[in-house]
N, C-alpha and C positions, 0 to 999 in steps of 0.2 A: 287481066288485072281485076281483081275483086273490088267492087265498089261497095261502100257503106250504104245501108238501107236505113233511112230514117222514117219511122212510123210510130205514131202515138197510139197505144192500145189502152182502152179504158180498163181501170183496175178491176172493176166487177167482172168484166169478161175473162181476164187472166185468172182471177180466183176461181171462177166457175170451171175454166178449163183445167186448172191444176186439181180441183176437187175431183173431177171426172177421171183424170189420169190416176189420181191416187186410188180411187175406187176400183179402177180397172186392174192396176197392178196387184192390189190386195186380193181381188176376185181370182185373178189368174194364179196366184200363189196358192190360194185355198184349193183350187181345182187341179193343181199340177200333179198331186199324188194319184188321183183318180184317172187323170188323162194318161199318165205314165203307165198305169196298170193296164189300161185299155190298149195302148200302144204295144206293150210287151206281150199281151194275148194275140194281137194281130201279127206280131213278129214271130211268135212261136207257130202260129198257123202257117205263116209264109214259109218257115223253115221245113215244116211237114210237106208242104206242097213241093218244095225244091227236092226234097228226099224222093217223093214219088216221082217227080219228073226225071231225077237222075236214074232211078232204078228202071223206069220204063224205057229209057234211052241209053241204057248201059251197053247195048249192042253197038252203038256208034262211038263208043269210048275210044280215046287215043291216049297214049302215054300213060299206061296203067302202072301204078306204083302201090306197093303193099309193104306194111311194116308190122311184124308180129312181135308182141311183147309177151314172152313166156311168163315172166314173173307175176303178171296180173291177168294173163290169158286174154288180152285184147288184140284185135286186129284193125289196123287202120288201112283203109283203101283210098286211094287218091287217083282221080283220072280226069282227063280233060274232055269236054264236049263242045262242039261248035253247034250253036243254037241260033234260031231266028228269034229276034227280040219280040215278035208278036205272039209266039207260042210259050215264052218264058213267063212264069208267074211275076207279077208286078210287086216289088218290095214296098211295104208300107212306109209312109213317111210321117214324122211328127208333124201335126198341124196346130202345135201350140208351142209356147215358148218355155224353155226351162231357165230358171234363174237360181243361181247359187244363194244360199241364205245371206251371206255377207253382202252381196250386191242388192238383194231385196231390202235388207236393213238400211243400207246406204241410200237407196233411192227413196224409200219411205221417209227417212229422217230429212233428206234434202227438201223433198216436196212439202212436208209438214213444216219445216223451218220457213220456207218461202211463203207458205200460206199464212203463217203466224206473223210474218213481217208485213205482208200485203194487207191483211186485216187491220193492222194498227195504223196504217198510213192514212193521211187526209188528202193525199195526191189523187186527182181524178184520172191521171194516166200513169202507166208505167214507163220509167225511163229506159234508155237504150241498154245501159249496162246491166240492169236488173234483167231485161228481157234476154240479153245474151246469156246469162248465167241459168235461166230457167227454160230457155228455148228447147233444149234437149228432151224435156218432159212433155212439151205440147204437141 
């Protein structure tokens, strides 16, 4: 059974936390394109490593399948390799968040609205219902 948590948080602390989160979200969105470009370069390098790995280990290939397309003169070769995880190239991972434009706009608008309202209040603490609605951004 979930219990209600009753805590009074000072309004200036909440404003500061929301401002920090808004700055972080904006910075992440600005850097998203360059981070994605770096990731794509790493992914292309990894694919080349995989190709080299496959070619050097083709003698161990099992279940070899080929498909030749005469109309465009291409050959597709497909085969299975059993490999040790320690010798296989490690696939790069995204170490940044990707956010769709609509979601970014939604988050920025919600945080901005919350900041505008909190800046206008004379209350020293933020009530529980307000905290519940903005807690996802803190």
